[in-house]
C-alpha positions in Angstrom: -13.3 32.5 2.0 -10.2 31.0 1.3 -8.5 32.4 4.5 -11.3 30.7 6.6 -10.9 27.4 4.7 -7.0 27.6 5.3 -7.6 28.4 9.1 -9.9 25.5 9.3 -7.7 23.2 7.6 -4.7 24.1 9.9 -7.0 23.7 13.0 -8.2 20.3 11.9 -4.6 19.2 11.1 -3.1 20.1 14.6 -6.1 18.8 16.2 -5.7 15.3 14.8 -1.9 15.3 15.4 -2.5 16.3 18.9 -5.2 13.5 19.3 -2.7 10.9 17.7 -0.2 11.7 20.3 -2.3 12.3 23.3 -3.3 9.3 25.8 -1.6 6.2 26.6 1.8 5.0 25.8 2.0 3.6 22.5 3.5 0.3 22.0 5.5 -0.6 18.9 5.6 -4.4 17.7 8.8 -5.0 15.9 8.0 -8.5 14.7 8.0 -8.7 10.9 5.9 -11.5 9.2 5.2 -12.3 5.4 2.0 -10.2 5.5 3.9 -7.0 6.2 6.1 -7.6 3.0 3.4 -8.3 0.4 3.4 -5.7 -2.2 6.7 -4.3 -1.5 8.4 -5.8 -4.6 5.3 -4.4 -6.6 5.7 -1.0 -5.3 9.4 -0.9 -6.2 8.8 -2.1 -9.6 5.8 0.3 -10.1 8.2 3.3 -8.9 10.8 2.6 -11.4 8.8 4.1 -14.5 10.1 7.3 -15.6 8.6 8.9 -18.8 9.9 12.0 -20.7 7.8 15.1 -20.8 9.4 16.3 -24.1 8.3 13.3 -26.2 4.9 13.5 -27.7 4.9 9.7 -28.9 3.8 6.7 -27.0 6.2 5.5 -24.3 6.6 2.4 -22.8 8.7 1.1 -19.9 9.4 -2.3 -18.3 10.8 -2.8 -14.7 11.4 -5.3 -12.0 11.4 -4.9 -8.5 12.8 -7.4 -5.6 12.3 -7.5 -1.9 13.3 -10.2 0.4 12.5 -13.5 -1.6 9.8 -11.8 -3.8 10.0 -10.4 -7.2 7.7 -8.4 -9.2 7.5 -7.3 -13.0 5.8 -4.2 -14.1 4.9 -2.5 -17.4 3.9 0.9 -18.0 2.5 3.3 -20.9 2.6 7.1 -21.3 1.3 9.6 -23.9 1.4 13.4 -24.0 -1.4 15.3 -25.4 -0.5 19.0 -25.6 0.3 20.0 -22.0 -1.0 16.8 -20.5 1.1 13.8 -19.8 -1.1 10.6 -19.1 0.7 7.4 -17.6 -0.2 4.3 -16.2 1.2 0.9 -15.1 0.5 -2.5 -13.8 2.5 -5.0 -11.8 2.2 -8.6 -11.1 3.6 -10.0 -7.8 2.9 -13.7 -7.0 -0.1 -14.1 -9.0 -1.4 -10.8 -7.5 -2.0 -7.8 -10.0 -1.8 -4.2 -9.1 -1.6 -0.8 -10.9 -1.5 2.9 -10.9 -2.2 5.9 -13.2 -1.1 9.4 -13.2 -1.8 12.7 -15.1 0.8 15.5 -15.1 0.0 18.8 -16.6 1.3 22.4 -17.1 -0.4 25.7 -16.8 
């Protein structure tokens, strides 16, 4: 059953890749406007959090991200329970709030 699922996944992947490349010529627009850079500073700030697996205590992290003329602030927390590390962070950029969470574990 796993072999069939793997084969179907490979066929689907290559089928989608072929369809994306087939057909008419694709044109790329190189103009960048403000709408294209919204959230970049926030993504940079959110990506800076790095938590220690060996610490079982609560952990905190603060970071700043900057891109072009925008800046963002982010705050993250993490806590390890046995073999599971749970972390999350929030970010603010130009009055907009975003966030993310992750769970890391060992077998």
